C-alpha positions as CSV (number, residue, x, y, z in Angstrom):
1,X,0.1,0.0,-0.2
2,X,1.3,3.1,-0.9
3,X,0.8,6.8,0.7
4,X,1.7,9.7,-2.2
5,X,2.8,13.3,-1.4
6,X,3.5,14.2,-5.0
7,X,4.2,18.1,-6.5
8,X,5.4,20.0,-2.9
9,X,6.4,22.8,-4.0
10,X,9.4,24.7,-2.2
11,X,11.2,27.6,-2.7
12,X,15.3,26.8,-1.4
13,X,19.2,28.0,-2.2
14,X,20.5,25.1,-3.5
15,X,23.4,24.9,-5.8
16,X,27.3,25.0,-6.5
17,X,27.3,28.6,-7.9
18,X,27.2,31.8,-5.6
19,X,24.4,33.2,-7.3
20,X,22.0,30.0,-6.8
21,X,22.4,30.5,-3.3
22,X,21.4,34.5,-3.5
23,X,18.4,34.2,-5.5
24,X,17.4,30.7,-5.0
25,X,14.6,29.3,-6.6
26,X,11.6,26.7,-6.9
27,X,12.0,23.1,-6.7
28,X,9.0,19.9,-6.5
29,X,9.4,17.2,-3.8
30,X,7.4,14.1,-4.6
31,X,7.2,11.0,-1.9
32,X,5.9,7.8,-2.0
33,X,5.5,6.0,0.9
34,X,5.2,2.2,1.4
35,X,3.1,1.7,4.5
36,X,0.4,-0.9,5.7
37,X,-2.3,1.3,6.5
38,X,-5.4,-1.1,5.9
39,X,-5.9,-0.5,9.7
40,X,-6.8,3.2,8.8
41,X,-9.0,2.4,6.4
42,X,-11.3,0.4,8.7
43,X,-11.0,2.6,11.1
44,X,-10.9,6.0,9.6
45,X,-7.7,6.6,12.4
46,X,-5.6,9.0,11.3
47,X,-2.7,7.6,13.7
48,X,-2.5,4.2,12.0
49,X,-1.3,5.4,8.5
50,X,1.6,8.4,7.4
51,X,-0.1,11.8,7.9
52,X,0.8,13.7,5.3
53,X,1.2,16.8,7.2
54,X,4.1,15.5,8.7
55,X,5.9,14.5,5.5
56,X,5.5,17.5,4.2
57,X,6.4,19.7,7.2
58,X,10.4,17.1,7.4
59,X,10.5,17.9,3.4
60,X,10.2,21.6,4.3
61,X,12.5,21.5,7.2
62,X,15.0,19.8,4.9
63,X,14.9,21.8,2.2
64,X,15.1,24.9,3.5
65,X,19.2,23.4,4.9
66,X,21.2,24.9,1.9
67,X,23.1,22.2,0.6
68,X,25.4,22.5,-3.1
69,X,23.7,19.2,-4.2
70,X,20.2,17.9,-4.3
71,X,21.3,14.8,-4.3
72,X,22.4,15.5,-0.9
73,X,19.2,16.9,0.2
74,X,17.1,14.3,-1.5
75,X,19.2,12.0,1.0
76,X,18.4,14.2,4.0
77,X,14.5,13.9,3.2
78,X,14.0,10.7,3.0
79,X,16.8,9.6,6.0
80,X,14.4,11.9,7.8
81,X,10.9,10.7,7.1
82,X,12.3,7.4,7.8
83,X,13.7,7.3,10.4
84,X,11.1,10.1,12.3
85,X,7.7,8.4,10.8
86,X,8.1,4.5,12.4
87,X,5.3,3.6,9.8
88,X,7.1,3.6,7.0
89,X,8.2,0.3,5.6
90,X,10.0,2.2,2.2
91,X,10.4,5.8,1.2
92,X,11.1,6.8,-2.0
93,X,11.9,10.9,-2.6
94,X,12.2,12.4,-5.9
95,X,13.2,16.1,-5.9
96,X,13.5,18.2,-9.1
97,X,15.3,21.4,-9.3
98,X,13.6,23.5,-12.5
99,X,16.1,25.2,-15.1
100,X,19.1,24.0,-13.8
101,X,22.8,26.4,-14.5
102,X,23.6,24.4,-17.8
103,X,25.3,25.6,-21.2
104,X,21.8,24.6,-22.9
105,X,18.3,24.8,-22.7
106,X,17.2,22.3,-19.7
107,X,13.6,22.1,-18.2
108,X,14.5,20.2,-14.7
109,X,17.2,18.0,-13.1
110,X,16.0,15.4,-10.9
111,X,17.1,12.9,-8.4
112,X,15.9,9.9,-6.5
113,X,16.5,8.2,-3.1
114,X,15.1,5.3,-1.6
115,X,15.3,3.9,1.6
116,X,13.9,0.2,2.2
117,X,13.8,-0.9,6.3
């Protein structure tokens, strides 16, 4: 069973270039969590599943910590989710950086990190 939180839009200051640290830009975070929420589906009890608000707040908190590489941020988000939410059996995070500064036209760059407990 999967809980998905897609298209989390956050503004952050990641990147190797000094300009990226000053200007910042928009990012997208997608989170895919495998958990057993069958009891929540039967009882309508939020404590028996993964709370979307907690997922969002963890992603937001980790995105606020500046890093040069989105790979580093993505790993941090996934590890924080996995360690702070015990119900998670498997966690996958995809982090997308829009309009990366390369010598050409590129819409976005993405990385994915996965943890299986």
